[in-house]
C-alpha positions as a printed Julia matrix, in Angstrom:
81×3 Matrix{Float64}:
 -11.05   16.67    8.88
  -9.76   13.3    10.12
  -6.53   11.43    9.57
  -7.05    7.77    8.67
  -4.27    5.22    8.87
  -4.02    1.68    7.53
  -1.19   -0.8     7.79
  -0.72   -3.89    5.68
   1.69   -6.44    7.12
   2.79   -8.74    4.32
   4.46  -12.15    4.52
   6.88  -10.92    1.85
  10.59  -10.26    2.2
  11.64   -6.6     2.26
  13.41   -7.12   -1.06
  10.05   -6.73   -2.8
   9.49   -3.16   -1.57
  10.76   -1.65   -4.83
   8.18   -3.67   -6.8
   5.37   -1.35   -5.69
   7.11    1.86   -4.63
   7.18    3.37   -8.18
   3.36    3.41   -8.11
   3.48    5.81   -5.16
   4.39    8.82   -7.35
   1.02   10.41   -8.17
  -0.82    9.91   -4.9
  -3.58   12.27   -3.81
  -2.78   15.39   -1.81
  -2.84   14.59    1.9
  -1.88   10.92    1.42
   1.37    9.38    2.57
   2.5     5.84    1.75
   5.49    4.42    3.6
   7.16    1.09    2.98
   8.72   -0.3     6.15
  10.99   -3.27    6.68
  10.26   -4.77   10.11
  11.69   -8.09   11.19
  12.69   -8.8     7.6
   9.08   -8.49    6.4
   7.51   -5.77    4.29
   4.88   -3.53    5.86
   2.97   -0.8     4.05
   1.65    2.14    6.04
  -0.89    4.47    4.44
  -1.96    7.73    6.07
  -4.58   10.01    4.52
  -6.23   13.23    5.62
  -9.92   12.8     4.88
 -11.61   16.12    4.22
 -14.79   14.98    2.45
 -16.71   11.69    2.2
 -15.35   10.94   -1.3
 -11.85   10.79    0.19
 -12.78    7.51    1.88
 -13.41    6.0    -1.56
 -10.04    7.3    -2.74
  -8.37    5.64    0.25
 -10.23    2.39   -0.38
  -9.21    2.41   -4.05
  -5.57    3.02   -3.12
  -5.6     0.14   -0.63
  -7.27   -2.09   -3.25
  -4.5    -1.28   -5.74
  -1.84   -2.12   -3.17
  -3.52   -5.44   -2.34
  -3.83   -6.32   -6.05
  -0.11   -5.63   -6.54
   0.71   -7.84   -3.54
  -1.49  -10.61   -4.93
   0.35  -10.42   -8.27
   3.71  -10.69   -6.52
   2.54  -13.7    -4.49
   1.08  -15.38   -7.61
   4.34  -14.81   -9.49
   6.29  -16.36   -6.63
   4.03  -19.41   -6.81
   4.41  -19.54  -10.59
   0.76  -18.69  -11.27
   1.11  -15.24  -12.82
């Protein structure tokens, strides 16, 4: 059993944290997602206890979903959504 951590440092203002936080409700057991405001910018920290190989795919899918949400926010800010 290993604990895997990933951090995404965004160029977005911390005011956008609540845009993604509601999606953090039904996360897998052993996963923690924290939204951090550091220096006025939004950081997302994901920690997951990997017990079996399939858990790595779950982590990857979660990170992909977060990145897609961030891309939508950035596109909306540029008027391309």
